[in-house]
N, C-alpha and C positions, 0 to 999 in steps of 0.2 A: 397506606393509612390503616391504622387499627381502630376499630370501634369497640369501646368498652360499654356494655349495657347491663344490667340486673334488671329674592326680593322685589320689592315694588318701587318704581321711580316716583318721587314726589317733588314738586316744584313749589317753592314759597319764597316770599321776599325776605323774611327775617326769621331768626331762630329765637324762640322765647319759651319760657315755661308755660305761659298762657296758651300759646299756639299748640304746644304739645298736648296740654290738657284737653283742648278742644278736639284734637285728633283722636285722643284716647276715648273721649266721650262718644265720638261718632262711631267708633268701631267696637266699643265695649259690649254692646248687646250681641252682635254676631260672634264675638270672641267667646262670650260666656256660653252661648248655645253650643259652640264647637267644643268647649272644654268640659261639658257635663260628663262626657265619657272619658275624659283625659285625666291627667294627674291633678290632684287637688292640693298638693303640698306647696308651701311657700318655697321658692327656689333656694333660699339661703338655709332655712331651717331643715329642709330635706337633706341637703348635701352635707351639713355639718353635724347633724344629730347622730350620736352613737346609737347602735341598735342593741339594747340591753339583752335581747333574746338571741343574739347572733354570736357565734364563737369568737370572731376576730375582734370584737369590741372589748374583750376581757384582757386586762393586763396580767391576769394570773397565768396566762399561757405564754409568758415571755420571761426570759432570764433578765432580772434587773441589772442595771449597771453596777459595777463594783465601786468602792469608794474612790473618789477623785477621777473616775473615768468620765469620758464624754457622755453627755446626755442625749436622749433621743430628740429628734426634731418634731416640732408641732406641725400638725397637718393644716394646710390652707383649705378654704372652701372649694367645693367642686367648681370647675370652670365650664361646666356644660352650658350655662346661660350664655357665656361668651361665644362658644362654638355655634350655638343656635343663631346668634346675631350675625356672625360671619356668614353663615349659610344664607340668611336673608339678604345681606348686602351683596352677595354673589348671585342674587336672583334665583336661589334654589331653596326657597322656604320649605320647611318640613311641616307636614300635616300632623294632627294630633296622634294618629296611629304610629307614625315614625317616632315622635317624641316619647310616646309610651314605651316603644321598644328600646329606646336609648336609656331610659331612666334606670331599669334594673342593671343594665350593663355598666352604667356610670357608677351606680352604687357598689357594684362588685369591684370596680377599679379602686374606689375609696376604701373598701374593706381590705383589699390586698395591701394598700399603703399603711393602713392602721395596723395590720398584722406585722409589718416590717418597718417599724418607726425609725430604726437606725439607718434605713435607706438602702442604697445600692452600693454593693461592695466594689464596683469598678468605675464609679463616677467621682470625679475630682471634688465637686462641690459638697457631696455628701461626706466624703472623707474629711474635708475641712470643717464642716458643721459639727461632726461627731468626734473630732480629734482622733481620727483613724479607727473609731469603733465600728464603722460600717464595714470596713475591710476585714478587721479581725473577726467580727461576728459572722461574716460570710464564709471565711475560711473555716471557722469552727463548725458552722452548719454543714459544710461539705464533708468535713471529717466525721461528724456525727452520722450523717447519712451513709457514708461508706462503711463505718463500723457496724451500723445496723444491718446493712446488706450482708456484710461478712458473717454476722451472727445469725443470719437466716431469719431475721425478723419479718413477719408477714402481717401487717396491720389489717389487710383485707384478704384473708385466706380463701374466701369464696370467689374472689375475682383477682386471680394472680397477676394479670397485666396491670392492675391498678396499684400494686404494692409500691413500686418504685416512685410513682407520682406522689403518693401519700407521704413516703419517706422524705422526698424533696421538700414538700410543703411543710411537713412537721418540723424538720430540722431548721428550716428558715424561720418558722414561727417561734421555736424555742429560743433562738438567739436574736430574733427581731431584725434580721437583715438578710439580703440575698441579691442575686443578680436577676436577669430577666426570667430565667427558668422558675425560680421560686415565686416571683411576682405573678407570672402567667398562670401557674398552677393554682395558687391561692385564689386568684381572680376567677378562674374557671369553676372552682368548687363553690365559691360564694355565689356566682351567677346561677348555679344549679338550684340553690335554695331560693334566691331572690326572684328568679324568673317564674318559678312555680307559684310563689306567693302572689305574683302579678297575673296569674291565670294561664301560664304556659303549661303544656302537658309534659309529664315526666319522661316520655319516650323521645322527645326532641333532643337534638345533639348540640354539644358545644365542642369546639375543636381547638387543639394547639396547632399553631401554624408558624412557618418560617419562610423567609425569602431566600431564593437561591443566591449563594455568594455572600450572604450576610450572617454574621454570628449573632443571631437574635431570634427570640421566640415570643409569641404573643398568643392571646386567646381570641377567638372570633366565633360568631354564631350567625346562622341564617334565620332571621325572624321575618317570615313572609309578610307579616302585617306592617313591617317597617320599610318595605320596599325591596328592590332587587339587590342592592348592595349589602354585603355582609356587615355586621356591626363588629368593630374591632375594640378589644379591651387590652390596652398596653400600659399597665401601671408603671413599668420601668421608664417609659418615655414621659415627657411633661405634657399634661393636658388631660381632657376627659375621654370617655368613650366616644368614638367617632365612626362614621361610615367608612368602609374600606376605600371608597373612591376619593376620600380626603386624607387618607393615611400615608405617612412617609414610607412605611415599609410594606403595606398591604395593597397599595394602589395598583401596582403592576401585577394583575392576577395571573399572568402567564408564568411568572416565576414563583408563585406561592405554592407551597406544599403543606397540606394538612397532615401532620405526622401522627397525631392521635386524636381520637374522638371519644367523647363520653356522653351518655344520655344525661339529661338533667337530673334524674333521680339518682344515678350513680355518682354524679359530681357532688350532689348535696350530701349523700351518704359519706363520700370521701372527705368532705369538709368536716362533718361531725367526728369522724374517726381521727382526722388530723388534730382537732382540738383535744380530744380525749387522750390521744397518744402523747401529745405535747405536755398536757397536764400531768400525766403519769410519769414522764421522764423528769419533769421538774420536781415532783414530789419525792421521787426515789433517788435522784442523783444531782441535786442542786449544787452541792459542794464540788463534785467532780466536774460538772459543767462549767462552773466558775473557774476552776483550775485550767480546764481546756481552753477557755477564752483567754486567760492570762498567758498561756503558752503560745497562743496564736498571735498575740499582740506583737511579739518580737519578729514575726514573719511578715508583717504588713509593710508595704513600701511607703516611703514618705510621699506626701502630696506632690512634691516637686518632681517625682519620678515620672517616667514615660508610660507606666503601666495603666494609668487611669485614663478614662475616656471623658470627653466633655458631654454634658447633658444635651439632649436634643428634644425638639418639639415632636409631638405625635403627628402633627400636620405635615402634609406634602408642601414642600417649599413653594412651588408654583401657586398653589391655592393661597397660601399665607401672604405672598407678595401681592397677589391680585386684590385681595380684600383689604390689605393694609393701605393701598392707594385710596380706596374709598373711605376707609375708617379715619384716616388722618388728613383728609382734604380740608383745607382751611376755609373753603367757600361756605358762608353762612347757610345757604340753601342745602348744601350737602350735610352740614352739621345737623340741621333740623331733620333731614331724612334719617340720619343715624339715630337721633333721639327717639323719633317715632317708631322706628323698627325695634329699638331697645324696649320701648313700652310694650310692643307686641310680643316680644320674648317673655317679659315678665308676666303678661296675661296668659300666655300659652302654658306657663309653668304654675298657674294657679293663683297669681296675685289678683286681689279684688279691690275695687275702689280706685277712683282717679288719683287721689292723693298718694296712695300706696304705690300705685304703678309708676307715677312720675318720679317718686322718690327712689325707686329701685333702678330706674333707667341709667343714671350715671354709673352705678356699680356694674351693671351689665356691660356698659361701654368700656370701663376700665378693664374688666375681665377679657373682653374681646381683644383689646390692644395687647394684653399680656399673652393671650393664646396665640395671636398672630405674630408675635415677636420671634426672632430667629431661633431662640432656644425654648420658646413656649413659656407657659405659666408654671413655675416650679411647684411641685406638689407638696413641698415641705418648706416651712419657714424656720428661721433660726430663733 
């Protein structure tokens, strides 16, 4: 490894909005006290809101689609509330410190997806949504990165080991698509800035990790305030930031190798340089980049080919199946339990007022069902 530095069971006879409201009122005071030091954002506005001061929110650092080409996919809201509900239903409710640790990681996942709106070059549904633009742009990004390497381009000359990572992220951002490597690096850079904004120190580390025998990479971090399980950021997979113990690829820690590590300050600086390098490339060579993209279009396999992979959930299958049984139980008492726990999730993410909390609960439940589905909640909508 290289280090780069510079739930609760509830029994009730019927399920009704009035009963849920009473349960919310009963627990609201304690929840409010617990959340004073926790996140104050509305769970929906937090996850959907673009960050105007953050690099990856800017469309100026992406090559726009050529005429008649497929368009990028719109981003769906964060599914973090759904994951928090699944944890509650599995009797492993997270405290406010753990939720506070997940929030910047989940925001980093969203930033990576915003940076790569044409999606994943090796996933069939993204190829369909973008009319093969995802694959063409990923191929073009790989070619750009190789050409930059061959030309000896060093975007971070004072930190030689970081140059390749920045080139990978920059190339993906220029073309707006990539595979797991581009997604993981952009997420790690975004987390470097976001975590420091939330009070983490710049000398803490974020890691790129892989599972033995799997052709896949993700980002993860050890946030001691969030518990003993690492936090996984895997924007290539469907779903939010999760704890490693719930992750499809990261659960078996015996097979996980952390291939690279960056301090948060180094990662944040790499993100800034990634944006600046992408902007410079687009200003100086837009026409050549457009031609490069057009050239790659002919090299893209049709969706019907066998080179594409199916999308998958970030969640471990066993965990998803276990909580799905509770989530989809038709027993009215179970349904009430789910509603009340969903209200608890909304309050833990900053929702205030009984009416607001009760109104948000159905949305949290829908998210949880999507997250727990076999392929998870798709991060992009058509």
